[in-house]
Each structure stands twice: as C-alpha cells, then as structure tokens.
TIKOLKE-325436 format. One record per residue (C-alpha): residue number from 1; residue in three letters; chain; x, y, z. Coordinates in steps of 0.001 Angstrom, whole numbers, always signed. Layout:
! TIKOLKE-325436
+-----+-----+----+---------+---------+---------+
!   i !  aa ! ch !       X !       Y !       Z !
+-----+-----+----+---------+---------+---------+
! NUM ! Ala !  A !       X !       Y !       Z !
...
+-----+-----+----+---------+---------+---------+
! end
This chain:
! TIKOLKE-325436
+-----+-----+----+---------+---------+---------+
!   i !  aa ! ch !       X !       Y !       Z !
+-----+-----+----+---------+---------+---------+
!   1 ! Unk !  A ! +143760 !  -12284 !  +14211 !
!   2 ! Unk !  A ! +147307 !  -13557 !  +14435 !
!   3 ! Unk !  A ! +147771 !  -16299 !  +16981 !
!   4 ! Unk !  A ! +151179 !  -14838 !  +17739 !
!   5 ! Unk !  A ! +149536 !  -11837 !  +19374 !
!   6 ! Unk !  A ! +148364 !  -13797 !  +22403 !
!   7 ! Unk !  A ! +151794 !  -15399 !  +22803 !
!   8 ! Unk !  A ! +153380 !  -11957 !  +22904 !
!   9 ! Unk !  A ! +150871 !  -10934 !  +25558 !
!  10 ! Unk !  A ! +151904 !  -13911 !  +27644 !
!  11 ! Unk !  A ! +155455 !  -12666 !  +27724 !
!  12 ! Unk !  A ! +154617 !   -9200 !  +28961 !
!  13 ! Unk !  A ! +151234 !   -9180 !  +30719 !
!  14 ! Unk !  A ! +149863 !  -10716 !  +33868 !
!  15 ! Unk !  A ! +146317 !  -11704 !  +33043 !
!  16 ! Unk !  A ! +144551 !  -12148 !  +36359 !
!  17 ! Unk !  A ! +141198 !  -13947 !  +36676 !
!  18 ! Unk !  A ! +138654 !  -12430 !  +39039 !
!  19 ! Unk !  A ! +138815 !  -13914 !  +42487 !
!  20 ! Unk !  A ! +135809 !  -11948 !  +43651 !
!  21 ! Unk !  A ! +133591 !  -13560 !  +41082 !
!  22 ! Unk !  A ! +134194 !  -16919 !  +42745 !
!  23 ! Unk !  A ! +132148 !  -18224 !  +45632 !
!  24 ! Unk !  A ! +133996 !  -18557 !  +48881 !
!  25 ! Unk !  A ! +133627 !  -21786 !  +50845 !
!  26 ! Unk !  A ! +131250 !  -21805 !  +53754 !
!  27 ! Unk !  A ! +132759 !  -20713 !  +57035 !
!  28 ! Unk !  A ! +133268 !  -22739 !  +60175 !
!  29 ! Unk !  A ! +134152 !  -26305 !  +60974 !
!  30 ! Unk !  A ! +131093 !  -27603 !  +59161 !
!  31 ! Unk !  A ! +132582 !  -26317 !  +55906 !
!  32 ! Unk !  A ! +135459 !  -28755 !  +56276 !
!  33 ! Unk !  A ! +133801 !  -31822 !  +57762 !
!  34 ! Unk !  A ! +130071 !  -32100 !  +57397 !
!  35 ! Unk !  A ! +128150 !  -34959 !  +58919 !
!  36 ! Unk !  A ! +124947 !  -36061 !  +57236 !
!  37 ! Unk !  A ! +122058 !  -37750 !  +58954 !
!  38 ! Unk !  A ! +121442 !  -41348 !  +58059 !
!  39 ! Unk !  A ! +118853 !  -41646 !  +55301 !
!  40 ! Unk !  A ! +116326 !  -44437 !  +54854 !
!  41 ! Unk !  A ! +117374 !  -47254 !  +52494 !
!  42 ! Unk !  A ! +116605 !  -46637 !  +48843 !
!  43 ! Unk !  A ! +113463 !  -48131 !  +47387 !
!  44 ! Unk !  A ! +112366 !  -48545 !  +43798 !
!  45 ! Unk !  A ! +110264 !  -45410 !  +44118 !
!  46 ! Unk !  A ! +112550 !  -43227 !  +46237 !
!  47 ! Unk !  A ! +116363 !  -43247 !  +45999 !
!  48 ! Unk !  A ! +118408 !  -42454 !  +49080 !
!  49 ! Unk !  A ! +119209 !  -38781 !  +49520 !
!  50 ! Unk !  A ! +121800 !  -37068 !  +51660 !
!  51 ! Unk !  A ! +120759 !  -34302 !  +53983 !
!  52 ! Unk !  A ! +122302 !  -31086 !  +52642 !
!  53 ! Unk !  A ! +124960 !  -29549 !  +54891 !
!  54 ! Unk !  A ! +123795 !  -26638 !  +57020 !
!  55 ! Unk !  A ! +124607 !  -23161 !  +55745 !
!  56 ! Unk !  A ! +127155 !  -21302 !  +57831 !
!  57 ! Unk !  A ! +125401 !  -18222 !  +59299 !
!  58 ! Unk !  A ! +128065 !  -15716 !  +58177 !
!  59 ! Unk !  A ! +128260 !  -17130 !  +54687 !
!  60 ! Unk !  A ! +124458 !  -17358 !  +54460 !
!  61 ! Unk !  A ! +124190 !  -13684 !  +55417 !
!  62 ! Unk !  A ! +126778 !  -12795 !  +52796 !
!  63 ! Unk !  A ! +124893 !  -14779 !  +50131 !
!  64 ! Unk !  A ! +121681 !  -12970 !  +51100 !
!  65 ! Unk !  A ! +123337 !   -9556 !  +50811 !
!  66 ! Unk !  A ! +123223 !   -8867 !  +54566 !
!  67 ! Unk !  A ! +126820 !   -7725 !  +54658 !
!  68 ! Unk !  A ! +126908 !   -6060 !  +58078 !
!  69 ! Unk !  A ! +125450 !   -9198 !  +59637 !
!  70 ! Unk !  A ! +127961 !  -11291 !  +57700 !
!  71 ! Unk !  A ! +130773 !   -9110 !  +59026 !
!  72 ! Unk !  A ! +129614 !   -9385 !  +62618 !
!  73 ! Unk !  A ! +129236 !  -13167 !  +62412 !
!  74 ! Unk !  A ! +132520 !  -13606 !  +60559 !
!  75 ! Unk !  A ! +134383 !  -11604 !  +63199 !
!  76 ! Unk !  A ! +132996 !  -13897 !  +65901 !
!  77 ! Unk !  A ! +134134 !  -16928 !  +63892 !
!  78 ! Unk !  A ! +137522 !  -15330 !  +63251 !
!  79 ! Unk !  A ! +137998 !  -14864 !  +66984 !
!  80 ! Unk !  A ! +137890 !  -18655 !  +67302 !
!  81 ! Unk !  A ! +140643 !  -19026 !  +64687 !
!  82 ! Unk !  A ! +138438 !  -19971 !  +61730 !
!  83 ! Unk !  A ! +140569 !  -19264 !  +58576 !
!  84 ! Unk !  A ! +137725 !  -18736 !  +56105 !
!  85 ! Unk !  A ! +136091 !  -16219 !  +58434 !
!  86 ! Unk !  A ! +139175 !  -14037 !  +58016 !
!  87 ! Unk !  A ! +138886 !  -14476 !  +54241 !
!  88 ! Unk !  A ! +135257 !  -13379 !  +54218 !
!  89 ! Unk !  A ! +136067 !  -10271 !  +56261 !
!  90 ! Unk !  A ! +138863 !   -9480 !  +53816 !
!  91 ! Unk !  A ! +136499 !   -9823 !  +50896 !
!  92 ! Unk !  A ! +133967 !   -7472 !  +52454 !
!  93 ! Unk !  A ! +136640 !   -4799 !  +52867 !
!  94 ! Unk !  A ! +138150 !   -5471 !  +49433 !
!  95 ! Unk !  A ! +134814 !   -4940 !  +47720 !
!  96 ! Unk !  A ! +133399 !   -2350 !  +50086 !
!  97 ! Unk !  A ! +130375 !   -4466 !  +50945 !
!  98 ! Unk !  A ! +128685 !   -3090 !  +54039 !
!  99 ! Unk !  A ! +131865 !   -1220 !  +54964 !
! 100 ! Unk !  A ! +134104 !   +1456 !  +53495 !
! 101 ! Unk !  A ! +136326 !    -137 !  +50857 !
! 102 ! Unk !  A ! +139823 !    -439 !  +52294 !
! 103 ! Unk !  A ! +142369 !   -2561 !  +50442 !
! 104 ! Unk !  A ! +144995 !   -2247 !  +53159 !
! 105 ! Unk !  A ! +142598 !   -3613 !  +55761 !
! 106 ! Unk !  A ! +141553 !   -6327 !  +53298 !
! 107 ! Unk !  A ! +145178 !   -7302 !  +52750 !
! 108 ! Unk !  A ! +145688 !   -7580 !  +56508 !
! 109 ! Unk !  A ! +142776 !   -9967 !  +56879 !
! 110 ! Unk !  A ! +143861 !  -11980 !  +53842 !
! 111 ! Unk !  A ! +147327 !  -12265 !  +55345 !
! 112 ! Unk !  A ! +145909 !  -13618 !  +58613 !
! 113 ! Unk !  A ! +143759 !  -16115 !  +56713 !
! 114 ! Unk !  A ! +146713 !  -17133 !  +54562 !
! 115 ! Unk !  A ! +148852 !  -17687 !  +57659 !
! 116 ! Unk !  A ! +146084 !  -19949 !  +58939 !
! 117 ! Unk !  A ! +146262 !  -21953 !  +55708 !
! 118 ! Unk !  A ! +143251 !  -20765 !  +53716 !
! 119 ! Unk !  A ! +143890 !  -21386 !  +49997 !
! 120 ! Unk !  A ! +141518 !  -18667 !  +48744 !
! 121 ! Unk !  A ! +143238 !  -16135 !  +50967 !
! 122 ! Unk !  A ! +146689 !  -17112 !  +49689 !
! 123 ! Unk !  A ! +145518 !  -16646 !  +46127 !
! 124 ! Unk !  A ! +143766 !  -13349 !  +46890 !
! 125 ! Unk !  A ! +146788 !  -11950 !  +48707 !
! 126 ! Unk !  A ! +148956 !  -13072 !  +45807 !
! 127 ! Unk !  A ! +146768 !  -11058 !  +43455 !
! 128 ! Unk !  A ! +147165 !   -8011 !  +45661 !
! 129 ! Unk !  A ! +150957 !   -8345 !  +45602 !
! 130 ! Unk !  A ! +150889 !   -8895 !  +41841 !
! 131 ! Unk !  A ! +148855 !   -5736 !  +41262 !
! 132 ! Unk !  A ! +150220 !   -3642 !  +44140 !
! 133 ! Unk !  A ! +146773 !   -3164 !  +45666 !
! 134 ! Unk !  A ! +146667 !   -2712 !  +49432 !
! 135 ! Unk !  A ! +150318 !   -3742 !  +49597 !
! 136 ! Unk !  A ! +153506 !   -2756 !  +47797 !
! 137 ! Unk !  A ! +153800 !   -4507 !  +44443 !
! 138 ! Unk !  A ! +156002 !   -7569 !  +44882 !
! 139 ! Unk !  A ! +156017 !  -10188 !  +42130 !
! 140 ! Unk !  A ! +158239 !  -12563 !  +44109 !
! 141 ! Unk !  A ! +155791 !  -12522 !  +47030 !
! 142 ! Unk !  A ! +152906 !  -13002 !  +44592 !
! 143 ! Unk !  A ! +154646 !  -16002 !  +43047 !
! 144 ! Unk !  A ! +155284 !  -17553 !  +46463 !
! 145 ! Unk !  A ! +151631 !  -17199 !  +47446 !
! 146 ! Unk !  A ! +150417 !  -18493 !  +44091 !
! 147 ! Unk !  A ! +152710 !  -21488 !  +44493 !
! 148 ! Unk !  A ! +151315 !  -22241 !  +47950 !
! 149 ! Unk !  A ! +147742 !  -21911 !  +46698 !
! 150 ! Unk !  A ! +148532 !  -24010 !  +43622 !
! 151 ! Unk !  A ! +149862 !  -26808 !  +45809 !
! 152 ! Unk !  A ! +146556 !  -26638 !  +47648 !
! 153 ! Unk !  A ! +144689 !  -27182 !  +44393 !
! 154 ! Unk !  A ! +143777 !  -23629 !  +43337 !
! 155 ! Unk !  A ! +143329 !  -23629 !  +39559 !
! 156 ! Unk !  A ! +143558 !  -19817 !  +39149 !
! 157 ! Unk !  A ! +146761 !  -19868 !  +41224 !
! 158 ! Unk !  A ! +148316 !  -22433 !  +38891 !
! 159 ! Unk !  A ! +147409 !  -20268 !  +35918 !
! 160 ! Unk !  A ! +148790 !  -17055 !  +37387 !
! 161 ! Unk !  A ! +151975 !  -18755 !  +38535 !
! 162 ! Unk !  A ! +152390 !  -20083 !  +35017 !
! 163 ! Unk !  A ! +152098 !  -16554 !  +33645 !
! 164 ! Unk !  A ! +154791 !  -15339 !  +36029 !
! 165 ! Unk !  A ! +157128 !  -18069 !  +34763 !
! 166 ! Unk !  A ! +156229 !  -17173 !  +31167 !
! 167 ! Unk !  A ! +157085 !  -13532 !  +31755 !
! 168 ! Unk !  A ! +160060 !  -14096 !  +34065 !
! 169 ! Unk !  A ! +158342 !  -11921 !  +36641 !
! 170 ! Unk !  A ! +158904 !  -13001 !  +40246 !
! 171 ! Unk !  A ! +160241 !  -16312 !  +38973 !
! 172 ! Unk !  A ! +163018 !  -17118 !  +36473 !
! 173 ! Unk !  A ! +161624 !  -17200 !  +32944 !
! 174 ! Unk !  A ! +160861 !  -20823 !  +32095 !
! 175 ! Unk !  A ! +158561 !  -21550 !  +29157 !
! 176 ! Unk !  A ! +158410 !  -25280 !  +29897 !
! 177 ! Unk !  A ! +157394 !  -24777 !  +33532 !
! 178 ! Unk !  A ! +154924 !  -22100 !  +32452 !
! 179 ! Unk !  A ! +153359 !  -24498 !  +29966 !
! 180 ! Unk !  A ! +153127 !  -27251 !  +32586 !
! 181 ! Unk !  A ! +151305 !  -24995 !  +35050 !
! 182 ! Unk !  A ! +149018 !  -23526 !  +32418 !
! 183 ! Unk !  A ! +148238 !  -27065 !  +31252 !
! 184 ! Unk !  A ! +147172 !  -27981 !  +34799 !
! 185 ! Unk !  A ! +144949 !  -24902 !  +34931 !
! 186 ! Unk !  A ! +143509 !  -25679 !  +31498 !
! 187 ! Unk !  A ! +142699 !  -29230 !  +32570 !
! 188 ! Unk !  A ! +141114 !  -27722 !  +35677 !
! 189 ! Unk !  A ! +138672 !  -25800 !  +33488 !
! 190 ! Unk !  A ! +140144 !  -22268 !  +33481 !
! 191 ! Unk !  A ! +138987 !  -20786 !  +30101 !
! 192 ! Unk !  A ! +141825 !  -18266 !  +29746 !
! 193 ! Unk !  A ! +144368 !  -20988 !  +30517 !
! 194 ! Unk !  A ! +142836 !  -23142 !  +27803 !
! 195 ! Unk !  A ! +143116 !  -20305 !  +25308 !
! 196 ! Unk !  A ! +146702 !  -19546 !  +26270 !
! 197 ! Unk !  A ! +147634 !  -23224 !  +26075 !
! 198 ! Unk !  A ! +146148 !  -23335 !  +22590 !
! 199 ! Unk !  A ! +148364 !  -20421 !  +21603 !
! 200 ! Unk !  A ! +151385 !  -22164 !  +23107 !
! 201 ! Unk !  A ! +150736 !  -25251 !  +20983 !
! 202 ! Unk !  A ! +150147 !  -23058 !  +17933 !
! 203 ! Unk !  A ! +153547 !  -21418 !  +18403 !
! 204 ! Unk !  A ! +155566 !  -24187 !  +20028 !
! 205 ! Unk !  A ! +156149 !  -22126 !  +23162 !
! 206 ! Unk !  A ! +157148 !  -24412 !  +26037 !
! 207 ! Unk !  A ! +155513 !  -27345 !  +24240 !
! 208 ! Unk !  A ! +155955 !  -29167 !  +20945 !
! 209 ! Unk !  A ! +154179 !  -27288 !  +18153 !
! 210 ! Unk !  A ! +150917 !  -29117 !  +17480 !
! 211 ! Unk !  A ! +148128 !  -27487 !  +15482 !
! 212 ! Unk !  A ! +145613 !  -30173 !  +16417 !
! 213 ! Unk !  A ! +146137 !  -29585 !  +20139 !
! 214 ! Unk !  A ! +146112 !  -25833 !  +19504 !
! 215 ! Unk !  A ! +142672 !  -26179 !  +17930 !
! 216 ! Unk !  A ! +141503 !  -28537 !  +20693 !
! 217 ! Unk !  A ! +142305 !  -26189 !  +23558 !
! 218 ! Unk !  A ! +141159 !  -23099 !  +21659 !
! 219 ! Unk !  A ! +137830 !  -24786 !  +20935 !
! 220 ! Unk !  A ! +137329 !  -25580 !  +24619 !
! 221 ! Unk !  A ! +138040 !  -21962 !  +25521 !
! 222 ! Unk !  A ! +135701 !  -20767 !  +22784 !
! 223 ! Unk !  A ! +132927 !  -23070 !  +23984 !
! 224 ! Unk !  A ! +133146 !  -21439 !  +27417 !
! 225 ! Unk !  A ! +132265 !  -18082 !  +25857 !
! 226 ! Unk !  A ! +135714 !  -16448 !  +25825 !
! 227 ! Unk !  A ! +135368 !  -14080 !  +22873 !
! 228 ! Unk !  A ! +139067 !  -13894 !  +21946 !
! 229 ! Unk !  A ! +139121 !  -17687 !  +21774 !
! 230 ! Unk !  A ! +135955 !  -17684 !  +19687 !
! 231 ! Unk !  A ! +137609 !  -15389 !  +17159 !
! 232 ! Unk !  A ! +140783 !  -17465 !  +17059 !
! 233 ! Unk !  A ! +138918 !  -20755 !  +16700 !
! 234 ! Unk !  A ! +136737 !  -19265 !  +13956 !
! 235 ! Unk !  A ! +139906 !  -18386 !  +12036 !
! 236 ! Unk !  A ! +141130 !  -21962 !  +12507 !
! 237 ! Unk !  A ! +137833 !  -23273 !  +11155 !
! 238 ! Unk !  A ! +137990 !  -20993 !   +8127 !
! 239 ! Unk !  A ! +141548 !  -21989 !   +7292 !
! 240 ! Unk !  A ! +141384 !  -25622 !   +8382 !
! 241 ! Unk !  A ! +144285 !  -25066 !  +10744 !
! 242 ! Unk !  A ! +144416 !  -27995 !  +13151 !
! 243 ! Unk !  A ! +140796 !  -28852 !  +12382 !
! 244 ! Unk !  A ! +138514 !  -29457 !   +9420 !
! 245 ! Unk !  A ! +137321 !  -26456 !   +7437 !
! 246 ! Unk !  A ! +133821 !  -25484 !   +8554 !
! 247 ! Unk !  A ! +132912 !  -21969 !   +7489 !
! 248 ! Unk !  A ! +129358 !  -22148 !   +8804 !
! 249 ! Unk !  A ! +130604 !  -23005 !  +12277 !
! 250 ! Unk !  A ! +133275 !  -20329 !  +11997 !
! 251 ! Unk !  A ! +130606 !  -17767 !  +11159 !
! 252 ! Unk !  A ! +128654 !  -18843 !  +14248 !
! 253 ! Unk !  A ! +131668 !  -18185 !  +16476 !
! 254 ! Unk !  A ! +132342 !  -14823 !  +14806 !
! 255 ! Unk !  A ! +128705 !  -13890 !  +15430 !
! 256 ! Unk !  A ! +128790 !  -14993 !  +19066 !
! 257 ! Unk !  A ! +131968 !  -13016 !  +19748 !
! 258 ! Unk !  A ! +130653 !   -9983 !  +17870 !
! 259 ! Unk !  A ! +127476 !   -9977 !  +19946 !
! 260 ! Unk !  A ! +129658 !  -10016 !  +23065 !
! 261 ! Unk !  A ! +131378 !   -6859 !  +21860 !
! 262 ! Unk !  A ! +134620 !   -8215 !  +20422 !
! 263 ! Unk !  A ! +135652 !   -5646 !  +17763 !
! 264 ! Unk !  A ! +137802 !   -8116 !  +15782 !
! 265 ! Unk !  A ! +134809 !  -10432 !  +15504 !
! 266 ! Unk !  A ! +132593 !   -7500 !  +14527 !
! 267 ! Unk !  A ! +134995 !   -6665 !  +11729 !
! 268 ! Unk !  A ! +135114 !  -10269 !  +10486 !
! 269 ! Unk !  A ! +131327 !  -10522 !  +10649 !
! 270 ! Unk !  A ! +130982 !   -7297 !   +8683 !
! 271 ! Unk !  A ! +133155 !   -8793 !   +5954 !
! 272 ! Unk !  A ! +131046 !  -11956 !   +5844 !
! 273 ! Unk !  A ! +127909 !   -9903 !   +5226 !
! 274 ! Unk !  A ! +129645 !   -7508 !   +2844 !
! 275 ! Unk !  A ! +130862 !  -10260 !    +530 !
! 276 ! Unk !  A ! +128119 !  -12826 !   +1025 !
! 277 ! Unk !  A ! +130316 !  -15459 !   +2685 !
! 278 ! Unk !  A ! +128208 !  -18016 !   +4578 !
! 279 ! Unk !  A ! +125538 !  -15374 !   +5172 !
! 280 ! Unk !  A ! +123429 !  -13805 !   +2428 !
! 281 ! Unk !  A ! +124997 !  -10543 !   +1276 !
! 282 ! Unk !  A ! +123558 !   -7666 !   +3314 !
! 283 ! Unk !  A ! +125336 !   -4329 !   +3011 !
! 284 ! Unk !  A ! +123285 !   -2672 !   +5752 !
! 285 ! Unk !  A ! +124138 !   -5360 !   +8299 !
! 286 ! Unk !  A ! +127741 !   -5275 !   +7110 !
! 287 ! Unk !  A ! +127808 !   -1513 !   +7644 !
! 288 ! Unk !  A ! +126290 !   -1880 !  +11118 !
! 289 ! Unk !  A ! +129036 !   -4263 !  +12278 !
! 290 ! Unk !  A ! +131736 !   -2195 !  +10594 !
! 291 ! Unk !  A ! +130561 !    +948 !  +12359 !
! 292 ! Unk !  A ! +130655 !    -861 !  +15698 !
! 293 ! Unk !  A ! +134120 !   -2303 !  +15064 !
! 294 ! Unk !  A ! +135449 !   +1045 !  +13864 !
! 295 ! Unk !  A ! +134050 !   +2804 !  +16935 !
! 296 ! Unk !  A ! +136024 !    +291 !  +19023 !
! 297 ! Unk !  A ! +139208 !   +1047 !  +17094 !
! 298 ! Unk !  A ! +139311 !   -1607 !  +14351 !
! 299 ! Unk !  A ! +139631 !     +78 !  +10970 !
! 300 ! Unk !  A ! +138989 !   -1493 !   +7562 !
! 301 ! Unk !  A ! +139570 !    +570 !   +4414 !
! 302 ! Unk !  A ! +137510 !   -1707 !   +2172 !
! 303 ! Unk !  A ! +134523 !   -1479 !   +4466 !
! 304 ! Unk !  A ! +134956 !   +2291 !   +4638 !
! 305 ! Unk !  A ! +134590 !   +2277 !    +854 !
! 306 ! Unk !  A ! +131441 !    +187 !   +1249 !
! 307 ! Unk !  A ! +129948 !   +2862 !   +3489 !
! 308 ! Unk !  A ! +130449 !   +5377 !    +694 !
! 309 ! Unk !  A ! +128352 !   +3290 !   -1691 !
! 310 ! Unk !  A ! +125308 !   +3086 !    +554 !
! 311 ! Unk !  A ! +122145 !   +4972 !    -275 !
! 312 ! Unk !  A ! +121176 !   +7586 !   +2319 !
! 313 ! Unk !  A ! +118377 !   +5421 !   +3678 !
! 314 ! Unk !  A ! +120727 !   +2425 !   +3929 !
! 315 ! Unk !  A ! +123327 !   +4444 !   +5818 !
! 316 ! Unk !  A ! +120644 !   +5817 !   +8135 !
! 317 ! Unk !  A ! +119428 !   +2280 !   +8845 !
! 318 ! Unk !  A ! +122971 !   +1040 !   +9533 !
! 319 ! Unk !  A ! +123579 !   +3950 !  +11916 !
! 320 ! Unk !  A ! +120289 !   +3260 !  +13691 !
! 321 ! Unk !  A ! +121030 !    -469 !  +13974 !
! 322 ! Unk !  A ! +124489 !    +212 !  +15410 !
! 323 ! Unk !  A ! +123087 !   +2696 !  +17910 !
! 324 ! Unk !  A ! +120351 !    +260 !  +18926 !
! 325 ! Unk !  A ! +122945 !   -2468 !  +19498 !
! 326 ! Unk !  A ! +125044 !    -173 !  +21677 !
! 327 ! Unk !  A ! +122026 !    +848 !  +23719 !
! 328 ! Unk !  A ! +121075 !   -2767 !  +24201 !
! 329 ! Unk !  A ! +124472 !   -3901 !  +25469 !
! 330 ! Unk !  A ! +125179 !    -680 !  +27382 !
! 331 ! Unk !  A ! +121786 !    +429 !  +28719 !
! 332 ! Unk !  A ! +121693 !   +3795 !  +30431 !
! 333 ! Unk !  A ! +120262 !   +3882 !  +33994 !
+-----+-----+----+---------+---------+---------+
! end
C-alpha cells in the first residue's frame, strides 16, 4: 500500500474519532474535587490506600445501563448548573439511550454544557458542526470548538483541529500547524494521529522527511491495533524502510490486520501463502484470503490464476474456509 494514499486522504477527508466510545467524567462537584478519607499509615504488610471517590449517581446509573434514571438524575444536576450533567443528557439524546434519538436536542444540551466550560461537550458539539448532525454544517464553528477543547487538553480535539488545518477546512491550510497539532495528539496516545504523523514524516508533509520517525510512529499506531497502520508498518518491515528488514514480523502484522478484516492485508497474506514467503506454501489458505480480499474489492490477477489451478476439492475447501471466516467475524443473530 502506498504511503502517499494516507497523505492524500489527509488533504480531503475529516477523519473523526468516536466521542461516544469514550467514557464521560463523573458528574457533580465530586468529579472535580474529590476528598479522600485519611488512611492509616503504611506498614510492611499493608501499604496505605486511598479511599476511592464516590460514584456520581447519574453517571453510575448510566454505567449500569439505567438510562431513564440517569436522565432524571442528570436533569436534577443540570438544574444546579453542573456542566457535565448537561453533557450526559446530550449523550443520551445523541445515542437514543432511554429516549428517542434526537440530534437537535442533543446539540442544544451540548451547547449549554460547552457554554458552561465542559471540554467533552465542546469537542462533541464540534463534531456535530463538522458533520452537520443536529446543526447546520459549519467547519469554522467546528474548528473554533475544537480549538477551545484542545486548549483544555482534549487529545481528539487536537487531532481533528489538525486535520482541518491540513485540509484548509474551517481554518487556513497550514501543513506545519497541522503537523504540530497532530504531533500533540500522537504524543497523547491517539492511534490515528500516530498513523497520520507517520505518513507525514514519510512524505515530508509539514515536517522534515524522516523515514525512521515515519516507522516509529507507524509502529506505535500498528501496536494499538489500527489495521491500516499494521499494513503500512508490515510493508516498511519487508522493505527495510526506516527500520530493519524483518519479514517474519511483517507477516505477523499482515496476519493481524487480515484477521481484523483489512482487505489489503488479506491480499498480502494470500500472496505470502501462495509463494511460500515466511509461511509454508499453502494454496488453499492463499485462495481463502484471496477470496476474502476480492469480495472486499481488492483484485489480484495472479491470484485469480492460482484459483484456476486448484483441484475441485481444494477450491471447495477454500470457499468453505472463507465462508467460515465471514460467519465468524459477522455472526448472524
């Protein structure tokens, strides 16, 4: 896979991480300043331990899946001016948890929370403006909210703001500023930011071209399980680009990405089995991965020719293996 492909995506796409997969902070004053009871002095047998902070009732109800209770408690907290209570209410409406999904209502609650200074709400509302969900699409407003959230320490906000600068969407196009923000997000642990930063170093976009740093950041993204990064780092390992050649390790990353459904990885893995590279030659396994990659839209003429050389029982086994894999990763209810 060409590393240039991801760079081109940076210039034209807004890749938005999932806010709703992140845990919201506990609600109420105790979420900001939590007092702990004084513990007994440590002994050789028993180290001192802090008393865990109490769970906020609304947040606890949300965590337990009692969404209507969470909504009722959050509304009471919101009435006292608690910012994160507004954010929790917004999330319930945004995801339709315990209530009818209503993005406009969610946006209203996020806006109130953002006005009260909640960082998660600023980021969430920025996403809504970026995508035009619940509000009219407005990249400039999204950028402003991302910037506010980024100043408050939000790693995803830094990443998304960097993408807006990279694309010149809502902010003047500025590759250097984009790289600086994406670097902050990468250092903050955002996997997609790490992958994108690796591509920036590989292409000299906003940073000095550096294949070693490209491999470094791509490896970190790959280690987090990002399949596109796993494919890219595997290619680096095969070619010794920015890192030492290690075909066995490259094959491991191709396998991991293929098992996660990445069609490029499935194609590369099929070739490894077809030609006996790293793995023992196995035409049936090669055919299985080729069939899966081809079904996902990745064609390979040489592997199509391989299919034509299989014995009927080999082709039947490859078809069965591919079907079994699909059923395993996409089980029917």
